[in-house]
N, C-alpha and C positions, 0 to 999 in steps of 0.2 A: 495351578493345581485344581483338580476337580472338587467342587464343594458337595458334601453330603453330610447328613446327620447320622452319626454312627449308630445311635440308638434306634433308628428307624429301620435298619436292616434286620430281618428276622434271623439271619445267621449269627447275629451278634446281640440279639435281644435277650433280656433276662426274663425267665419264666417259660414254662413249657406247657403245651396242651396235653390233655389226658383223654384217652379213648373212653375210659369209664370213670365215673365219679366215685368217691369213697362211699361205702355202704351206709354211713350214718347221715349222709346229706338228705334232708327231708323234703325240700321244696325244689321246684324247677330252677329258681334263681340261685339257690345254694349250689346245686349240682353244676349248673352251667358256668357260674363265676369261678368255681374251682377248676372245672375242665378247661376253661378258656385261659387259665393262668392269670386271672384278674386279682385273686386273693389267695392267701395261704394261711391256714389256721395254726396259730401258736399254741393255744389251749382253748378250752371251752369259753366261748364268748369273747375271744380276742383274736383279731385277724391282722395280718400284714397286707397292705395294698401293694401288689407288684406293679411294675411300671405301666402295664396296660390298664389295670383298674384305677391306678392313681390318676391317669390322664382323664378317665371318665369322672372321677370325683372332683377334679379341678374344674371341669366344665360345668358340672352341676353347681358347685360353689359359686362360679362366676354368674350363673343365671340368678341364683339366690341374691348375690350382692347387687346385681343390676336392678332387680325388682325392689329390694329394700331401699336402695338409694333413690330409685324413682318415686317411692312412696314417702320420701323425705326423712327416712331414718338415718342416723349417724353411727358409723361403725367405730367400735373400740375393742379393747381386749382386756378381760379381767382375769385375775389369777384363778387357776384350777384348784389350788390348795387354799383352804379357808380355816379360820379358827372355829372350833366347835362351839364356842360361846355365842357366836352369832346365831347358830341354829338352835341352841338352847333358849335364847331370848325370843325367837319366833315361835318356839314350841314344836319345831319340826325335827329336832334331834331324835325324839322318840317317834314322832309321827311318820317319818320315813322308814322306820323299822330297820330290819337287817339289810335293806338295800343300800344303806349309807356306808360307804367305805370310811373307816376311822383309822387314825394313826397318831403318833406322837413324835415331836421333834426331840432334839438332844436335851432340851430343857424341860422335857416332860409336859410340854404344852399340848393339849388335845387339839387335833386337827381333823378335817375331813377332806376327801377328794370330792369336788363339787359335782353333784348330779344336776344342779341348776343354780341360778344366781339371783334369786329374788332378794335375799338378805343383803348380799354384797352391793347390788345396784341401788337398793334403797338407801343404804348408808352412803354410797358414793354420791347419789343425787343430793342428799342432805348437806354434804360438805361443800357443794358447789352452787346450789340454787338458793336464791334469797327472796325472789319476788315473782309476781305474775309475768314479768318481762322475760323470765327464764323458761316460760311455758308457752305452748306445749313443746315437749321434746320426746323423741323416741330413740332409744339407744339399742344397738344390736351388736352381736359378735358371732363369729364362727369359731367354735372352740371345742376341745375334747372334754367330754363328760364321762363320769364313772358311776356305775350302779352295780352293786353286787347281786346280780340276778341269780336266783337259786337254780333256775332251769333255762340257761341260754338256749335259743332254738332258732331254726330257720335261717341259718347263715347270718346275714347282716340285719335281720329283722329284730332279734332280741339278743343284745350283746352286753358285755360288761364295760367296754370302752368304746365310745362312739363320738361322732361329730354332730353337734347340734347347732343350728342357728337359733339363738334365743334373743328375743327383743323385749324391751320394757318401755312402756309409754307412761308419761306423767302429764296430767292435765289439772286445771284448776277446779273443774266441776264435772258432773256426770255428762253434761252435754258435750264437753270437750272430749271426754272418754269415748263417746259414741263416734265422733269423727275419727279419732285415732284408731279405734277398733275396726271401723269399716275400712279404713285405708289399709290396715294389715290384712284384713279378710280378703280384699280384692287383690293385694299383692300375692297372697297365697294361691289364689285362683290362677293368676298369671304364671307363677312359678311351676305349678303342676302341669298346666297346659303346655308350657314351653318344654318341659322335660318329657312330655308324652305319657304322663300318668293320669288316667281318668279317676277323678275323685268325686265324692258327694259330701256335702257338709251336713253333719248330724248334731243334734243336741247331745251334750255329754256331761258326765259327772266330773267335778273339778278335782276330786281326789286330794292328794297331799299338797297340791299347789294352793288350794283354797279359792275363795272369791265368790262372786255372786252369780256367775253363770259362765258357761263355756261351750264351744263348739269344736268338734273334731272334723278333720278332712280324712275321709276313709276311702281306701282303695279296696274295692270289692274283689275278693278271691276266696276260693274254697279252702285255701290253706291259712286264711286269716285266723287270729286268735280272739278277735272281738266279734260279737254278734250285734247286729243292728236290726231295727225294724223300720219299715217304710210303709206309708199309706198309699194304696194304689189309686186314690182319688185326689186328695189334696196335696200330696207330696211330703207330708210331715215325715221326718226321719230322726231317729234318735238311737243312741247306744242303749242296749237293754239295761245297762246300769242306771239309766236316767229315764227311760221311756215311760210315757203315760198311755193309758188306754181306757176305753169305756168298758166298765164291768158288764159282762153278759148278765141279763136278768135271770134270776132264779125262776124255776117253773112254779109260779104261784100267782094268785089273783092280785091285781093291782091294789084292791081295797082290803086285802087280808088283814085281819085284826090279830093282835097277840092272843094266844091261847094259854091256858094254865099249863105250867110245866109239869111233867110227870116222869118218874124214873122208868127205865126199861132195861131188862136183862139183855146183855149183849156179849155172851161168852166168846172168847177167842176172836175179838175184833179190835186189835190194837192199831189198825190202819183205817184210813178213810174209805179205801176201796172195799175192805171187808165189812165195815159198818154199813155203808150204803147198800151193799148187796144183801146183807141180812135183813135190813129194815125195808128194803124195796123203795128207797128214796134216791133222788139224784144227789150226786156229791155236792152240788150247789146248795142243798138244803142242810148242810152240815157245817159245823164250826171246827176248823182244824187248829190244833195247838202245836206250836213249835217253840221249844224251850232252849234258851241260850244263857251262857255265862258271858257277860260283857266286861272286859278288862280295860283299865285306863292305861293307854300307851305312855302317858306322862308320869305315871306313878306305879311302878312294878310291885310295890309293897301293898298297895291298896287291895282290899277284898273285891272279888268280882261281883258285879251287879247282876242279880238274877232277873232275867227278862222272859216274860210270857207273851209271845206274839200270837195273836189270834187272827185268822184269815179264813175266808170262805173255803170250803173243802175242795172246790174245783180250781183254786188258784194256788200259786206258789209264792213264798216269801222272797222278796228281793233283798238280800242281805246288805247290799251296798246302800240302798235307801234306808234300811233300818239302822245301819251303822251311822249314817249321816244324821238321822233323827236323834241318835244317842250321843251326839257330840264327837263322833270319830272313834268311839270305843271299838276295840277288836272283839269279834264274836267267835265263840266256839260252842259246840253242842253241850248242853248241860248233861252231866252224867245221871244215870238213874238214882244213884245214891244222893247226889246233890238235890235232885228233884224231890225225893221223898223227905229230905231234910226240911223242905218248905211245905210239906203236906200235899205234894202233888204226886199223883200216880201216873207214871209214864204210860202212854198208850191210851189212857182214859182221863187225861188231864182236863180240868175244868177251870175257867176263870171265875167261877162263882165261889165266893168265900175264900179266895186265895190269900195266902199269907201277906200281910201288909208290907213286908220287906221286898216283895216281888214287884217289879215294874211291869205293868200290863199295858201292852200296845196293841191296838186293834186296827186292822185295815179298814178303809172306808166301806168296803163291801159288807163288813159286819154291821156297821151302823145303819146301812141301808136295807138290811134284811130282817125278816121276822120269822119266828118259830123255827129256829135251827136246832138240829140235834147236836149236843155238845157232851163232853165227858162229865162224869160225876165224881171224879177223883176216888173211884173205887174200882178195883179190877173186875172186868166183866159187867160194868154198869155204865149207862149213859142217861142223859136227860133229853126228853123231847121238848120242843117248844120253848127253848131258851131265847131271851131277847136282851140285847144290849140296851142299857138305860133303865131297864126294869129289874132284871135279875142280877146284873153286874154292870160296872162302869169302868172303862179303861182309863188309865192315866193320860194316854194320848190316842187320838184317832187320826190316822194319817195314811197317805198312799205308801204302802210298803209291799205292793204286789209286783211281781215280775211280768212284764209285757211279753207276750209270746205270739208267734204266727197264728193267724186266725182270729185274734181279738179285734174288736171294733176300734176305729180311730177316735180318740177323745176329741181331737180338734174338729173333725167332721161333726161329731155329736154335739159339741158346744155350739157350732154354727147352725145346727138344725138341718144339716145335709141328710137327705133321705134317698136311698139308704146310706148310712155312713160307710166310709171306706174300710177296707180290711187291711190289717197289718201283715206284711210279708217279711219274712226273716232272711237275712243274708249274712255271710261271714266277711270280715274285712280286716285290713291292716291299718292302724292309725298312722297317717303320714304327717299330720301337723295338728296342733291344738292351740286355740286362741282363748284367752281367759279375760274376763272382767274382774280384776282383783278388787276394785273399789279402794277403800282406805285401809284394808287389812294390814298391810305391811307398813304403810306410812304411820298409822296409829301406833303400831308396835314399837317402831323406832323413833317416835316423837318428831316426825318430819312436819315442818310448817313453812309456808311462804306467805309473804304479804300480798294481798290483793290490791286492786287499784285504789281502794278506799283506805289502805293502810291497816286493814284488819288481817290478823293471822288466820290462815286457812290451811287445812290438811289436804294435800293434793290427792287425786284419785289415780290409780294405776291400772294398767293392763299388761299382760305378758303373753308372748307369742312364740311357740316353739315349732321347729321343723327338724326332723331327723334326716340328715343328709345321706347317711348310709342306707336308710330305709328307702329313700327315693331311688337309689341305685338298684336295690333289690326289686322294688316295684316296677321299675322300667323293664327289667329282664322278665319279670312275671307277665307283664303286659305285651312284651315284644320278643317272642321266641317261637320256634317251631321245633320239629323233631331233629333238625340239623344243627341247631344252636341258637345263639343270640342274634337279634336283628335290631341293633341300636338305632334309635331315632337320630337324625342328623345333628340335632342340637346338642346332644350329650355324647355322641360317638367319640371313641378315643382317637380316631383318624377320620379324615374326610374320604380317603380312598385307600384301597388295598391293591397294590401293584404286584401282580404275579408274572414272573418270567419263566417260560418253559424252555428247557434245553440250553440254557445259557452256559452250562459247564462245557458243552461241546461246541459252542459257537461264540467266540469272543466278541464278534461284531454285534451279535444280538444282545449280549450282556451290556456292551457299551451303550447301545441304543436305549435299553431299558433304564440304565442308570442316568442317561441324559434326560429321559422323560421324567424320572423321579425328581431330578434337580430342577427342571423347568416348572414342575407342579409346585414344588416347595417355594421356588422363587416367586410364584404367583400367590403365595400365602396359604396354600393348601397343606394340610398335614397328611403325609403319605407313609403307610407301612409297606415296606418293600420286601417281598418274599424272594430273596436271592438264594435260598437254600438249594442244595443238590438233592431234591426229593422228586418223587413221581408226581405227575399232574393230579392223580387221585388224592394223594396226601395233601398237596397244596390247596386244592379246592375244598377238601373236607375241613381243613383248618380255617380257610377263609369263611366258610359258612359258620363254623363254630364261633369265631371271633366276632363276626357280625358287623363289620364295617359296612356302611351303607352302599358304597360303590366299589365294584371290583373291576380292575383293568387287567387284561391279559395280553402279554406280549409273547408271541411265538413266531417261529420261522414262517409258518403259513400266513399269518396276517401281516407280518413284516413285509413279505414279498408282495402283498397286495396293497401295501401302504396304509394299513388300518391298524387300529387297536380295538380289541373286543371290550365292550362295556356291558356289565351285568349288574343289575340292582339286587341287593340282598333280599328285598321283599318280593322279588319276582318280576314278571314281565318279559318281554322279548329281549333276546340278546341283540345288541347293536354293534355294527362295525363302524367305528368313527374314524374318519380320515386322520392320519397321524398328526398332521399340522393343525388340526382343530381341537385336539383333545384338551389342551391346557385351557383354551378360551371356553370350551364347553363346560368343563368342571368348575372353573372359576365363576362362571355365570350361575351354575346350579347352586354353588355354595352361597353366593350373595343372595340368591332367591330364598334360601332356607334360613337366612339370618333373621333373628327377631329384634 
């Protein structure tokens, strides 16, 4: 009996190609994955992987497993359903907000569908580890995660159900964490390189995960939802949520002394632009007031904290930096009624003499500036020559400014590089995130181990996440053309796409093509066999759309010449390979691309 894999015949394959993508498909990867029959949308943010896409996903997962194992991590599998009480104990039940899927069992016990596993793995470690002999250890899993995204987008980029590789390291001290962190960092580099996704590592905000510091691996694309800045001299790179920069100097003499403040009439100037234009001063010589109501995510009943943020007029407030400074409070704009309740006049707000209930936060640009124009808390009035430390004092002075393209690099400036590099902006998709958690979760859950001297120590943790589905989307974004996908060999669903032309009218040709298919598979190659009774144009168009790296064409013409046509998806000359050499040739190419 002739051996063949039924699922490899396109005439019996499940999933069909589309000539046009649905109108709501926003990105190239979304459009092409739908058109190629790799995925099917069930609802917003939830996709079925069809057989073709599932094969790609399995290959990506295999690369991830190989590199995690190579780095010394141990695979396990934790429950996706978790008791809410664990999240309440860590403080993240509210910190994750509406993204957290909540449910209850038949006994009315509150549960969550896990978006991540820091709480569970910390408790798991505590129940099994007793001393320094159990350290270091890094545990990882490939598992389904759930996040109730308000606006799923980009196909597999932002979804509500997805596969994450999440890993967690435990070490006795910070030095050990450095080693574990670096091992995961390098494993991530290898994973993305092998999958064919170009990434750069950038400093990042730790968000709801927490910890002392983190880095993201970003795939740069115009369709990305994150914005990063990079220095064109020293290579510093950071997400704008975290990025630092050297404040441009205001146009003033270096030895300028504080001058007496004086009121000035400024009718119809509720904006910095209007104020600067009226007074004929640069925006950098003004103090901008931004008013917020900051709510405690852990206590919905608590009154909102009024926050008066002051920043130089030519800069913008980075709300993530400000939120972190305020202990993770959620920010919303203060209403005019709320502002006036604290004696603040919107559009003309002044930090001078502000109500004691208001938390005043100043950007470092304010403390470093003199003689700024600020509001007078009276409609149509401002004050010239206001100075922090003399006329008013903030509760905190901190970096709360948004880094933007064109700003000077802080790292270059600190090193004395002249001239300092300039920050350039780019959009990107977060592919992976590595965190130095420190003792945050271990302290919360009371985890301790004995060191070599018999002293109880709190271990330090790191956590490391990769979005498997995002890798697939990024591969397509990075490897496609106007005809379709061009899968890199390492993640392609098949090694070769075998197309037979005219087999319906030539049984001998069909038998020869099937024999070639079987011989290739016997040699360990995965082959998609297009045995459909379709025109050459349809078959070649589908082959280009599906993007298998190598296309083999069997036809009456090349069969009579004793050859098989070989065409690479990424281009190059068409080759006529002797029929008897095809299997050996492709097997050699496959072994050459193996990592």
